[in-house]
C-alpha positions as CSV (number, residue, x, y, z in Angstrom):
1,M,3.7,51.2,90.5
2,T,2.1,49.8,93.7
3,A,1.8,46.4,92.0
4,L,5.5,46.4,91.2
5,W,6.4,46.9,94.9
6,I,4.0,44.3,96.0
7,T,5.5,41.8,93.6
8,I,9.1,42.7,94.7
9,T,8.0,42.3,98.4
10,I,6.5,38.8,97.7
11,I,9.5,37.7,95.7
12,G,11.8,38.9,98.5
13,A,9.8,37.2,101.2
14,A,9.7,33.9,99.2
15,T,13.5,34.1,98.6
16,Y,14.1,34.8,102.3
17,A,11.9,31.9,103.2
18,T,13.8,29.5,101.0
19,R,17.0,30.5,102.8
20,V,15.6,30.4,106.4
21,V,13.2,27.4,106.4
22,P,15.9,24.8,105.8
23,L,17.7,26.1,108.9
24,L,14.7,25.0,111.0
25,W,15.5,21.4,110.1
26,L,18.8,21.5,111.8
27,R,19.0,20.0,115.3
28,P,21.0,21.8,118.0
29,N,23.9,19.3,117.5
30,G,24.1,20.1,113.8
31,Q,22.4,17.0,112.4
32,E,19.7,17.3,109.8
33,R,16.2,16.1,110.5
34,L,14.1,14.5,107.7
35,R,12.5,17.0,105.5
36,S,9.3,16.7,103.4
37,S,9.7,16.5,99.7
38,W,7.8,19.8,99.0
39,L,10.6,21.8,100.6
40,N,13.1,20.3,98.2
41,R,11.0,21.5,95.3
42,L,10.2,24.9,96.6
43,G,13.3,26.7,95.4
44,P,13.3,25.4,91.8
45,C,9.6,26.2,91.6
46,L,10.1,29.8,92.7
47,L,12.9,30.2,90.2
48,A,10.8,28.8,87.4
49,A,8.0,31.1,88.3
50,M,10.3,34.2,88.3
51,A,11.8,33.1,85.0
52,I,8.4,32.8,83.4
53,A,7.4,36.2,84.8
54,V,10.5,37.7,83.1
55,I,10.6,35.7,79.8
56,L,6.9,35.6,78.9
57,P,6.4,39.3,78.5
58,T,9.5,39.5,76.2
59,F,7.8,37.0,73.8
60,T,4.4,38.7,74.0
61,R,5.9,42.2,73.2
62,S,8.1,41.0,70.3
63,E,6.9,42.5,67.1
64,G,9.1,40.9,64.5
65,A,10.7,37.6,63.8
66,L,14.2,38.9,64.6
67,E,13.1,39.9,68.1
68,I,11.6,36.4,68.8
69,L,14.8,34.8,67.3
70,A,17.0,36.9,69.6
71,T,15.1,35.9,72.7
72,T,15.0,32.3,71.6
73,V,18.8,32.2,70.9
74,G,19.4,33.8,74.3
75,L,17.3,31.3,76.1
76,V,18.9,28.3,74.2
77,A,22.4,29.7,74.9
78,A,21.7,30.1,78.6
79,G,20.2,26.6,78.8
80,A,23.1,25.1,76.9
81,S,25.6,26.9,79.2
82,M,23.8,25.7,82.3
83,W,23.7,22.1,80.9
84,V,27.5,22.1,80.2
85,R,28.8,24.1,83.3
86,R,26.0,24.1,85.9
87,D,26.9,27.8,86.8
88,P,23.8,30.1,86.8
89,G,25.9,33.3,86.7
90,L,27.8,32.1,83.6
91,A,24.6,30.9,82.0
92,T,23.0,34.3,82.5
93,L,26.0,36.1,81.1
94,V,26.1,33.7,78.0
95,G,22.4,34.2,77.4
96,M,22.7,38.0,77.6
97,I,25.6,38.0,75.2
98,A,23.8,35.7,72.7
99,F,20.7,37.9,72.9
100,Y,22.7,41.1,72.3
101,V,24.6,39.6,69.4
102,V,21.4,38.4,67.6
103,S,19.1,41.3,68.6
104,P,18.4,44.0,66.0
């Protein structure tokens, strides 16, 4: 249980940092300073890491082909929705619905 809280704290701190650090690049008059390229990639990398931490255990715990199929269909549906609409909330909802429809 302690590992869970440590993980939640690290994710929370990283999420907070991705919101606050870009504010440090604003000058007092509101103009943006030049940023390094690593900062532009930090947010997507954190999201990818969190996605892998959630998705990978689902695949490793799947016992039957139908469970793997449901997870795969949910991921493909979420990806397709994101590709068409670029709305993460809608993509999550579509992926969950597709997973629920296919799951045993």
